[in-house]
Backbone as CSV, one residue per row, in Angstrom:
resi,resn,N_x,N_y,N_z,CA_x,CA_y,CA_z,C_x,C_y,C_z
1,MET,-40.767,0.711,-18.722,-40.904,-0.098,-17.911,-41.141,0.197,-16.494
2,VAL,-40.518,1.349,-16.108,-40.473,1.602,-14.601,-41.840,2.095,-14.528
3,ARG,-42.498,2.905,-15.418,-43.723,3.469,-15.216,-45.055,2.217,-15.053
4,GLU,-44.777,1.225,-16.111,-45.570,0.064,-15.770,-45.549,-0.554,-14.574
5,VAL,-44.298,-0.892,-13.890,-44.296,-1.394,-12.810,-44.738,-0.516,-11.573
6,ILE,-44.795,0.815,-11.757,-45.277,1.705,-10.738,-47.025,1.302,-10.913
7,GLN,-47.484,1.429,-12.228,-49.124,1.137,-12.273,-49.550,-0.192,-11.649
8,GLN,-48.479,-1.109,-11.697,-48.952,-2.314,-11.146,-48.800,-2.653,-9.620
9,LEU,-48.136,-1.661,-8.830,-47.534,-1.859,-7.623,-47.672,-0.678,-6.884
10,PRO,-49.442,-0.613,-6.024,-49.520,0.608,-5.226,-48.349,0.778,-4.203
11,GLY,-48.022,1.948,-3.834,-46.996,2.223,-2.550,-45.750,2.178,-3.076
12,LEU,-45.645,2.055,-4.604,-44.361,2.730,-5.407,-43.944,3.607,-6.050
13,ARG,-42.907,4.530,-5.599,-42.827,6.020,-6.197,-41.421,6.152,-6.779
14,PHE,-41.684,6.817,-7.790,-40.559,6.915,-8.944,-39.575,7.965,-8.381
15,SER,-38.256,7.966,-8.206,-37.490,9.098,-7.901,-37.015,9.942,-9.417
16,VAL,-37.084,10.557,-9.482,-36.855,11.531,-10.752,-35.485,12.065,-10.384
17,SER,-34.407,11.506,-11.470,-33.270,12.055,-11.373,-32.778,13.353,-11.569
18,PHE,-31.903,13.984,-11.276,-31.280,15.298,-11.901,-30.173,15.210,-12.858
19,THR,-30.051,15.899,-13.977,-29.110,15.708,-15.136,-28.635,17.145,-15.452
20,THR,-27.742,16.912,-16.128,-26.805,18.405,-16.673,-27.377,18.338,-18.194
21,ARG,-27.571,17.324,-18.603,-27.701,17.110,-20.122,-29.144,17.712,-20.585
22,LEU,-29.186,18.277,-21.751,-30.487,18.945,-22.306,-31.541,17.533,-22.295
23,PRO,-32.717,18.276,-22.407,-33.697,17.285,-22.251,-33.833,16.894,-23.821
24,ARG,-34.223,15.646,-24.168,-34.595,15.109,-25.506,-35.832,15.428,-25.671
25,PRO,-36.508,15.824,-26.892,-37.774,16.309,-27.671,-38.939,15.722,-26.703
26,ASP,-38.784,14.409,-26.100,-40.321,13.774,-25.562,-40.021,14.035,-24.066
27,GLU,-39.041,14.445,-23.522,-39.006,14.319,-22.163,-39.529,15.779,-21.540
28,LYS,-39.975,15.531,-20.394,-40.680,16.617,-19.400,-39.962,16.954,-18.092
29,GLU,-39.844,18.265,-17.894,-39.010,18.487,-16.498,-39.715,18.088,-15.595
30,GLY,-39.513,17.448,-14.524,-40.011,17.113,-13.280,-40.738,15.700,-13.556
31,GLU,-40.827,14.953,-14.237,-41.355,13.766,-14.628,-39.978,12.987,-15.356
32,ASP,-39.703,13.061,-16.458,-38.400,12.243,-16.730,-37.156,12.589,-16.253
33,TYR,-36.829,14.009,-15.903,-35.328,14.242,-15.155,-35.979,15.657,-14.547
34,HIS,-34.962,15.915,-13.888,-34.850,17.631,-13.220,-33.460,18.122,-13.948
35,PHE,-33.735,18.833,-15.000,-32.328,19.209,-15.891,-31.907,20.763,-15.241
36,VAL,-30.840,20.487,-14.701,-30.222,21.412,-14.080,-28.774,21.744,-14.676
37,SER,-28.281,22.874,-14.683,-27.171,23.509,-14.862,-25.762,22.591,-14.069
38,HIS,-24.799,22.624,-14.629,-23.598,22.125,-14.058,-23.205,22.831,-12.949
39,SER,-23.121,24.131,-12.614,-22.902,24.535,-11.383,-24.063,24.373,-10.258
40,VAL,-25.304,24.161,-10.526,-26.376,23.680,-9.873,-26.027,22.291,-9.293
41,PHE,-25.681,21.469,-9.959,-25.459,19.874,-10.094,-24.299,19.897,-8.904
42,GLN,-23.327,20.625,-8.977,-22.386,20.896,-8.584,-22.588,21.209,-7.117
43,LYS,-23.240,22.511,-6.804,-23.610,22.699,-5.226,-24.484,21.538,-4.591
44,MET,-25.324,21.042,-5.428,-26.245,19.795,-4.852,-25.117,18.692,-4.345
45,VAL,-24.051,18.503,-4.996,-22.841,17.703,-4.866,-22.360,17.780,-3.419
46,ASP,-22.076,19.016,-3.204,-21.493,19.679,-2.342,-21.963,19.808,-1.017
47,LYS,-23.272,19.805,-1.031,-24.194,19.855,-0.032,-24.718,18.303,0.098
48,ASN,-24.064,17.240,-0.527,-24.559,15.939,-0.015,-26.013,15.460,-0.536
49,GLU,-26.611,16.122,-1.440,-28.192,16.150,-1.770,-28.251,14.855,-2.808
50,PHE,-27.487,14.279,-2.729,-27.368,13.162,-3.833,-27.293,11.599,-3.199
51,LEU,-28.173,10.731,-3.263,-28.166,9.254,-2.728,-26.956,8.576,-3.680
52,GLU,-26.864,8.915,-4.904,-25.974,8.490,-6.053,-25.786,9.804,-7.095
53,TRP,-24.417,9.639,-7.610,-24.164,10.650,-8.870,-23.020,9.799,-9.625
54,ALA,-23.103,10.266,-10.915,-22.268,9.547,-11.687,-22.216,10.763,-12.636
55,GLU,-21.098,10.752,-13.440,-20.670,11.293,-14.765,-20.549,10.467,-15.925
56,VAL,-21.516,10.768,-16.991,-21.514,9.790,-18.107,-21.611,10.617,-19.525
57,LEU,-20.803,10.576,-20.324,-20.287,11.275,-21.285,-20.622,12.871,-21.235
58,GLY,-19.768,13.335,-20.298,-19.485,14.474,-20.039,-20.793,15.315,-19.292
59,ASN,-22.075,14.350,-19.090,-23.172,15.042,-18.060,-23.225,14.088,-17.126
60,ARG,-23.711,14.872,-15.994,-24.190,14.206,-14.747,-25.480,13.892,-14.553
61,TYR,-25.571,12.670,-13.341,-26.752,12.187,-13.507,-27.009,11.853,-11.891
62,GLY,-28.179,11.976,-11.291,-27.858,11.824,-9.545,-29.488,11.953,-9.185
63,SER,-29.365,11.023,-8.540,-30.741,10.588,-7.663,-30.588,11.430,-6.412
64,PRO,-31.717,12.040,-6.122,-31.889,12.746,-4.895,-31.991,12.076,-3.832
65,ARG,-31.305,12.609,-2.394,-31.034,11.943,-1.240,-32.371,11.740,-0.902
66,PRO,-33.392,10.985,-0.711,-34.867,10.833,-0.241,-34.597,10.792,1.231
67,ASP,-36.054,11.087,1.649,-36.385,11.233,3.483,-36.710,9.932,3.753
68,LEU,-35.824,8.905,3.859,-36.106,7.494,3.842,-36.804,7.099,5.114
69,LYS,-36.709,7.834,6.065,-37.616,7.566,7.522,-39.215,7.870,7.046
70,LYS,-39.309,9.043,6.725,-40.706,9.562,6.128,-41.235,8.618,5.122
71,MET,-40.690,8.291,3.901,-41.070,7.147,3.279,-41.147,5.760,4.083
72,GLU,-40.482,5.437,5.053,-40.992,4.487,6.052,-42.286,4.299,6.336
73,ILE,-42.346,5.727,7.202,-43.531,5.521,7.850,-44.759,5.733,6.937
74,GLU,-44.612,6.370,6.015,-45.771,6.015,4.965,-45.984,4.872,4.152
75,GLY,-45.064,3.832,4.232,-45.427,2.933,3.605,-44.900,2.937,2.127
76,VAL,-44.056,3.878,1.854,-43.892,4.097,0.701,-42.506,3.534,0.066
77,ASP,-42.431,2.584,-1.142,-40.914,2.201,-1.460,-40.804,3.039,-2.656
78,LEU,-39.417,3.128,-2.901,-38.970,4.236,-3.849,-37.880,3.326,-4.912
79,ILE,-38.323,3.488,-5.999,-37.970,2.927,-7.452,-37.198,3.776,-8.034
80,LEU,-35.416,3.286,-8.505,-34.685,4.339,-8.938,-34.507,3.795,-10.458
81,ASP,-33.966,4.573,-11.454,-33.810,3.945,-12.740,-32.307,4.584,-12.960
82,ILE,-31.388,3.565,-12.350,-30.172,3.890,-12.543,-29.002,2.885,-12.936
83,ASP,-27.751,3.227,-13.396,-27.214,2.263,-13.844,-26.156,1.564,-12.959
84,THR,-25.322,0.354,-13.454,-24.823,-0.433,-12.289,-23.757,0.276,-11.481
85,GLN,-23.261,1.465,-11.472,-22.440,1.881,-11.007,-23.219,2.731,-9.765
86,GLY,-24.341,3.336,-10.032,-25.258,3.999,-9.113,-25.671,3.050,-8.274
87,ALA,-25.943,1.792,-8.573,-26.423,0.791,-7.610,-25.668,0.398,-6.644
88,LYS,-24.176,0.055,-7.157,-23.350,-0.234,-6.152,-23.438,1.217,-4.949
89,LYS,-23.456,2.337,-5.477,-23.367,3.192,-4.566,-24.828,3.252,-3.458
90,VAL,-25.933,2.974,-4.158,-26.778,2.801,-3.398,-26.992,1.728,-2.445
91,ALA,-26.350,0.481,-2.563,-26.130,-0.565,-1.940,-25.415,-0.105,-0.684
92,LYS,-24.506,0.926,-0.553,-23.259,1.208,0.375,-24.764,1.977,1.207
93,GLU,-25.105,2.791,0.632,-26.031,3.664,1.568,-27.359,3.093,2.024
94,ILE,-27.692,2.045,1.462,-29.308,1.664,2.332,-29.392,0.437,2.419
95,ALA,-29.580,-0.168,3.615,-29.756,-1.523,3.975,-30.740,-2.245,3.326
96,GLN,-30.437,-3.415,2.859,-31.328,-4.284,2.312,-31.930,-3.620,0.819
97,PRO,-30.996,-3.000,0.005,-31.875,-2.497,-1.182,-32.131,-3.931,-2.237
98,VAL,-33.392,-3.799,-2.781,-33.687,-4.406,-3.608,-33.142,-4.196,-5.279
99,LEU,-32.357,-5.102,-5.650,-31.906,-4.463,-6.928,-32.002,-5.417,-8.170
100,ILE,-32.614,-4.730,-9.398,-33.107,-5.539,-10.379,-32.494,-5.220,-11.497
101,TYR,-31.735,-5.773,-12.357,-30.859,-5.386,-13.221,-31.785,-6.039,-14.405
102,LEU,-31.812,-4.776,-15.610,-32.107,-5.364,-16.983,-31.460,-5.326,-17.973
103,LEU,-31.312,-6.606,-18.685,-30.580,-6.574,-19.703,-31.097,-6.120,-21.181
104,PRO,-30.777,-5.688,-21.964,-31.044,-5.640,-23.297,-31.641,-6.803,-24.359
105,PRO,-32.373,-7.071,-25.080,-32.782,-8.022,-25.809,-31.524,-8.732,-26.477
106,SER,-30.619,-8.048,-26.848,-29.426,-8.563,-27.705,-28.368,-7.677,-27.705
107,LEU,-27.012,-7.841,-27.826,-25.923,-6.723,-28.122,-26.446,-6.053,-29.227
108,ARG,-26.958,-6.355,-30.337,-26.964,-5.611,-31.387,-28.006,-4.423,-30.850
109,VAL,-29.002,-4.558,-30.414,-29.816,-3.481,-29.558,-29.186,-2.735,-28.744
110,LEU,-28.349,-3.308,-28.008,-27.531,-2.330,-27.102,-26.788,-1.538,-27.754
111,LYS,-26.005,-2.230,-28.843,-25.156,-1.217,-29.434,-25.751,-0.118,-30.115
112,GLU,-27.008,-0.392,-30.970,-27.749,0.569,-31.455,-28.350,1.867,-30.470
113,ARG,-28.709,1.371,-29.136,-29.288,2.179,-28.293,-28.131,3.107,-27.765
114,LEU,-26.865,2.541,-27.495,-25.698,3.252,-27.273,-25.380,4.322,-28.272
115,ILE,-25.402,4.000,-29.630,-25.325,4.606,-30.561,-26.006,5.752,-30.641
116,ASN,-27.114,5.497,-30.597,-28.178,6.761,-30.380,-28.114,7.805,-29.263
117,ARG,-27.424,7.452,-28.500,-27.327,8.153,-27.240,-26.100,9.149,-27.359
118,GLY,-25.366,8.795,-28.452,-23.981,9.696,-28.609,-22.781,8.697,-28.291
119,TRP,-23.017,7.367,-27.741,-21.434,7.021,-27.491,-20.784,6.563,-28.946
120,THR,-19.627,6.740,-28.792,-18.621,6.229,-29.572,-18.276,4.943,-29.483
121,LEU,-18.704,4.221,-30.546,-18.108,2.762,-30.215,-16.813,2.222,-31.385
């Protein structure tokens, strides 16, 4: 869905998140995520390199801290694909963010998606 929005709206850039989990078969480094070790991720946390980050199911996910001034000068808006806890952190860091929440089509579909991602329900 994010890729479709970017194609439709010029001037919108996708922020590729970092994660400590292993890539899924269809994922590409630098396109879907930046896949890093736990120690590399922790060093980035220690250096305050993330706009937001969280741990989910034993893996960490984080959005790199963008150069917001540079992006503003270039007329570029950033789109993040993050969960609600990440959105709350971003809202504290960035003045007037636009937050869009997407819901699954049904609770049954949500349950299937979570199970497929390793959640125990």
